MARLO-603009 format. One record per atom (N, C-alpha, C, O, CB): residue number from 1; residue in three letters; x, y, z. Coordinates in steps of 0.05 Angstrom, whole numbers. Glycine has a CB too. Layout:
REM residues N
NUM:ala:X:Y:Z
...
//
This chain:
REM residues 85
1:unk:314:-438:-718
1:unk:303:-413:-725
1:unk:279:-406:-707
1:unk:275:-382:-699
1:unk:294:-413:-754
2:unk:263:-426:-700
2:unk:240:-421:-682
2:unk:249:-411:-655
2:unk:236:-393:-643
2:unk:224:-447:-679
3:unk:271:-423:-644
3:unk:281:-414:-618
3:unk:291:-385:-619
3:unk:287:-370:-600
3:unk:303:-432:-608
4:unk:303:-378:-641
4:unk:313:-351:-644
4:unk:290:-331:-645
4:unk:291:-310:-631
4:unk:330:-348:-669
5:unk:270:-337:-660
5:unk:246:-320:-661
5:unk:232:-318:-634
5:unk:222:-297:-626
5:unk:226:-330:-683
6:unk:231:-340:-620
6:unk:219:-340:-593
6:unk:235:-323:-574
6:unk:223:-308:-558
6:unk:218:-369:-582
7:unk:261:-324:-576
7:unk:278:-307:-558
7:unk:275:-278:-565
7:unk:274:-261:-547
7:unk:308:-315:-561
8:unk:273:-271:-591
8:unk:269:-243:-599
8:unk:242:-233:-589
8:unk:240:-211:-580
8:unk:271:-241:-630
9:unk:222:-250:-591
9:unk:195:-242:-581
9:unk:195:-238:-551
9:unk:182:-219:-541
9:unk:174:-263:-589
10:unk:209:-255:-536
10:unk:211:-252:-507
10:unk:224:-225:-500
10:unk:215:-211:-483
10:unk:226:-276:-494
11:unk:246:-219:-514
11:unk:260:-194:-509
11:unk:242:-170:-516
11:unk:241:-150:-501
11:unk:286:-193:-525
12:unk:228:-172:-538
12:unk:209:-152:-546
12:unk:187:-148:-525
12:unk:180:-126:-517
12:unk:196:-158:-573
13:unk:177:-170:-514
13:unk:156:-169:-494
13:unk:166:-157:-468
13:unk:152:-141:-455
13:unk:146:-197:-488
14:unk:191:-163:-460
14:unk:203:-152:-436
14:unk:207:-122:-440
14:unk:201:-106:-421
14:unk:229:-165:-429
15:unk:216:-114:-463
15:unk:220:-85:-468
15:unk:193:-70:-467
15:unk:192:-49:-455
15:unk:233:-81:-496
16:unk:172:-82:-479
16:unk:146:-69:-478
16:unk:135:-67:-449
16:unk:125:-47:-441
16:unk:126:-85:-495
17:unk:139:-89:-434
17:unk:129:-90:-407
17:unk:141:-68:-390
17:unk:127:-53:-377
17:unk:135:-117:-394
18:unk:168:-66:-391
18:unk:181:-46:-374
18:unk:177:-17:-384
18:unk:175:1:-368
18:unk:211:-52:-372
19:unk:176:-14:-410
19:unk:172:13:-421
19:unk:144:23:-413
19:unk:141:46:-405
19:unk:175:13:-452
20:unk:124:6:-416
20:unk:97:14:-409
20:unk:94:19:-379
20:unk:81:38:-370
20:unk:76:-7:-418
21:unk:107:2:-363
21:unk:106:5:-334
21:unk:119:31:-325
21:unk:109:46:-308
21:unk:118:-19:-320
22:unk:143:37:-336
22:unk:157:61:-328
22:unk:142:86:-337
22:unk:144:107:-325
22:unk:185:61:-339
23:unk:127:83:-359
23:unk:111:106:-368
23:unk:88:113:-350
23:unk:83:136:-345
23:unk:100:99:-396
24:unk:74:93:-339
24:unk:51:98:-322
24:unk:57:97:-292
24:unk:40:105:-276
24:unk:29:79:-329
25:unk:80:86:-284
25:unk:86:83:-256
25:unk:84:109:-240
25:unk:73:109:-218
25:unk:113:71:-252
26:unk:95:132:-250
26:unk:92:156:-234
26:unk:63:164:-229
26:unk:57:174:-207
26:unk:106:179:-249
27:unk:46:160:-249
27:unk:18:167:-245
27:unk:4:148:-225
27:unk:-13:157:-210
27:unk:3:165:-272
28:unk:13:123:-224
28:unk:2:104:-205
28:unk:10:112:-176
28:unk:-6:112:-158
28:unk:11:75:-211
29:unk:36:119:-173
29:unk:46:126:-147
29:unk:33:152:-137
29:unk:24:154:-114
29:unk:76:130:-147
30:unk:31:172:-154
30:unk:18:197:-147
30:unk:-11:193:-141
30:unk:-22:205:-123
30:unk:22:218:-169
31:unk:-24:176:-156
31:unk:-52:170:-152
31:unk:-58:158:-125
31:unk:-79:163:-113
31:unk:-62:152:-173
32:unk:-39:142:-114
32:unk:-44:130:-88
32:unk:-42:151:-66
32:unk:-51:146:-43
32:unk:-23:108:-82
33:unk:-31:174:-71
33:unk:-28:195:-51
33:unk:-53:214:-50
33:unk:-54:231:-33
33:unk:-4:211:-56
34:unk:-71:210:-69
34:unk:-95:227:-70
34:unk:-114:220:-47
34:unk:-113:197:-37
34:unk:-109:224:-97
35:unk:-131:238:-39
35:unk:-149:233:-16
35:unk:-173:216:-24
35:unk:-182:217:-47
35:unk:-158:259:-4
36:unk:-183:201:-6
36:unk:-208:187:-8
36:unk:-209:166:-30
36:unk:-190:151:-35
36:unk:-230:206:-13
37:unk:-232:165:-44
37:unk:-237:145:-64
37:unk:-217:148:-88
37:unk:-212:128:-102
37:unk:-265:148:-74
38:unk:-207:172:-93
38:unk:-188:176:-115
38:unk:-163:160:-111
38:unk:-149:154:-130
38:unk:-182:205:-117
39:unk:-156:153:-86
39:unk:-131:139:-81
39:unk:-130:111:-92
39:unk:-109:99:-95
39:unk:-126:137:-51
40:unk:-153:100:-100
40:unk:-153:74:-113
40:unk:-165:75:-141
40:unk:-159:57:-157
40:unk:-167:54:-96
41:unk:-182:94:-147
41:unk:-194:95:-174
41:unk:-174:106:-195
41:unk:-174:96:-217
41:unk:-219:112:-174
42:unk:-158:126:-187
42:unk:-138:137:-206
42:unk:-117:116:-212
42:unk:-111:112:-236
42:unk:-126:163:-195
43:unk:-104:104:-192
43:unk:-84:83:-199
43:unk:-96:60:-216
43:unk:-83:49:-234
43:unk:-72:72:-174
44:unk:-121:53:-210
44:unk:-134:31:-225
44:unk:-138:39:-254
44:unk:-134:22:-272
44:unk:-161:24:-212
45:unk:-145:64:-259
45:unk:-147:74:-286
45:unk:-121:71:-301
45:unk:-120:62:-324
45:unk:-157:103:-287
46:unk:-99:80:-288
46:unk:-73:79:-301
46:unk:-62:50:-304
46:unk:-47:44:-322
46:unk:-53:95:-285
47:unk:-71:32:-287
47:unk:-64:4:-291
47:unk:-79:-7:-316
47:unk:-68:-24:-330
47:unk:-72:-13:-266
48:unk:-103:2:-320
48:unk:-117:-6:-344
48:unk:-103:5:-369
48:unk:-101:-9:-389
48:unk:-146:3:-344
49:unk:-94:30:-368
49:unk:-78:42:-390
49:unk:-53:25:-395
49:unk:-47:19:-418
49:unk:-71:71:-384
50:unk:-39:18:-373
50:unk:-15:1:-376
50:unk:-22:-25:-390
50:unk:-6:-34:-407
50:unk:-3:-4:-348
51:unk:-44:-38:-382
51:unk:-50:-64:-394
51:unk:-55:-61:-424
51:unk:-47:-79:-439
51:unk:-75:-75:-381
52:unk:-67:-40:-433
52:unk:-70:-36:-462
52:unk:-44:-29:-476
52:unk:-38:-39:-497
52:unk:-91:-13:-468
53:unk:-27:-13:-463
53:unk:-1:-6:-474
53:unk:17:-30:-477
53:unk:34:-31:-495
53:unk:13:15:-457
54:unk:13:-50:-460
54:unk:29:-74:-461
54:unk:17:-96:-479
54:unk:31:-107:-496
54:unk:34:-85:-433
55:unk:-8:-101:-475
55:unk:-19:-125:-488
55:unk:-24:-122:-518
55:unk:-20:-141:-533
55:unk:-46:-132:-475
56:unk:-32:-98:-527
56:unk:-37:-95:-556
56:unk:-12:-97:-572
56:unk:-11:-112:-592
56:unk:-51:-68:-561
57:unk:10:-82:-566
57:unk:34:-85:-582
57:unk:47:-112:-579
57:unk:61:-121:-597
57:unk:54:-63:-575
58:unk:43:-125:-557
58:unk:54:-152:-552
58:unk:38:-174:-566
58:unk:44:-197:-565
58:unk:56:-158:-523
59:unk:16:-165:-580
59:unk:-1:-183:-594
59:unk:-15:-203:-576
59:unk:-19:-227:-583
59:unk:14:-198:-615
60:unk:-23:-194:-552
60:unk:-39:-210:-534
60:unk:-68:-203:-538
60:unk:-77:-181:-530
60:unk:-30:-206:-504
61:unk:-82:-220:-551
61:unk:-111:-215:-556
61:unk:-127:-232:-538
61:unk:-120:-255:-533
61:unk:-118:-220:-586
62:unk:-149:-222:-528
62:unk:-165:-237:-510
62:unk:-195:-231:-516
62:unk:-202:-212:-529
62:unk:-159:-229:-481
63:unk:-211:-250:-507
63:unk:-240:-248:-512
63:unk:-253:-248:-484
63:unk:-247:-265:-467
63:unk:-250:-272:-530
64:unk:-271:-230:-480
64:unk:-284:-227:-454
64:unk:-313:-238:-457
64:unk:-328:-229:-475
64:unk:-284:-197:-444
65:unk:-320:-257:-440
65:unk:-348:-266:-440
65:unk:-359:-263:-412
65:unk:-344:-264:-392
65:unk:-349:-296:-449
66:unk:-384:-258:-409
66:unk:-396:-254:-383
66:unk:-392:-227:-371
66:unk:-394:-224:-346
66:unk:-386:-275:-364
67:unk:-385:-207:-387
67:unk:-380:-181:-377
67:unk:-403:-169:-361
67:unk:-399:-154:-343
67:unk:-373:-162:-400
68:unk:-428:-176:-369
68:unk:-451:-165:-355
68:unk:-453:-175:-326
68:unk:-468:-163:-311
68:unk:-476:-173:-371
69:unk:-439:-196:-319
69:unk:-440:-207:-292
69:unk:-420:-193:-273
69:unk:-421:-197:-249
69:unk:-434:-236:-292
70:unk:-402:-176:-284
70:unk:-382:-162:-268
70:unk:-393:-137:-256
70:unk:-408:-122:-269
70:unk:-357:-156:-285
71:unk:-385:-131:-231
71:unk:-391:-106:-218
71:unk:-369:-86:-226
71:unk:-346:-90:-217
71:unk:-393:-110:-187
72:unk:-376:-66:-241
72:unk:-356:-47:-251
72:unk:-344:-29:-229
72:unk:-325:-15:-234
72:unk:-368:-30:-273
73:unk:-356:-30:-206
73:unk:-345:-14:-184
73:unk:-324:-28:-168
73:unk:-311:-16:-150
73:unk:-368:-6:-165
74:unk:-319:-53:-174
74:unk:-298:-69:-160
74:unk:-275:-75:-179
74:unk:-279:-80:-203
74:unk:-310:-94:-149
75:unk:-251:-76:-168
75:unk:-228:-85:-184
75:unk:-227:-116:-185
75:unk:-235:-129:-165
75:unk:-201:-73:-174
76:unk:-217:-127:-206
76:unk:-214:-155:-209
76:unk:-186:-162:-219
76:unk:-173:-145:-231
76:unk:-235:-167:-229
77:unk:-177:-185:-213
77:unk:-151:-195:-223
77:unk:-158:-219:-241
77:unk:-171:-238:-232
77:unk:-131:-203:-200
78:unk:-148:-219:-265
78:unk:-153:-240:-284
78:unk:-127:-256:-287
78:unk:-105:-245:-292
78:unk:-163:-230:-311
79:unk:-129:-282:-285
79:unk:-106:-299:-288
79:unk:-112:-321:-308
79:unk:-132:-335:-307
79:unk:-98:-312:-260
80:unk:-94:-323:-328
80:unk:-97:-344:-348
80:unk:-87:-370:-335
80:unk:-67:-371:-322
80:unk:-81:-338:-374
81:unk:-101:-392:-340
81:unk:-93:-417:-328
81:unk:-74:-433:-346
81:unk:-63:-452:-336
81:unk:-118:-434:-322
82:unk:-71:-425:-370
82:unk:-52:-438:-388
82:unk:-47:-421:-413
82:unk:-63:-403:-419
82:unk:-61:-466:-395
83:unk:-27:-428:-427
83:unk:-22:-415:-453
83:unk:-22:-435:-475
83:unk:-13:-458:-471
83:unk:5:-400:-453
84:unk:-33:-428:-497
84:unk:-34:-446:-520
84:unk:-17:-436:-543
84:unk:-16:-412:-548
84:unk:-63:-450:-530
85:unk:-3:-454:-555
85:unk:14:-447:-578
85:unk:6:-461:-602
85:unk:18:-458:-624
85:unk:44:-453:-571
//
């Protein structure tokens, strides 16, 4: 039963991932065509929208510590080093 639920959750996660990506992908592509600074700030905004559209319904909760140390004018990539079950 556990494997079945795990498989259903994986399919649900894949569906959420692709649905959210296809929803914001046109805005990301159009944003890269904008002049100057907008060519990276607009796509970055829509990538943040995508992350919320995907992570919240997929029940991915995270805790941010040290936010005051981040430069909000720079983009960052966050990578989890492991998953816990």
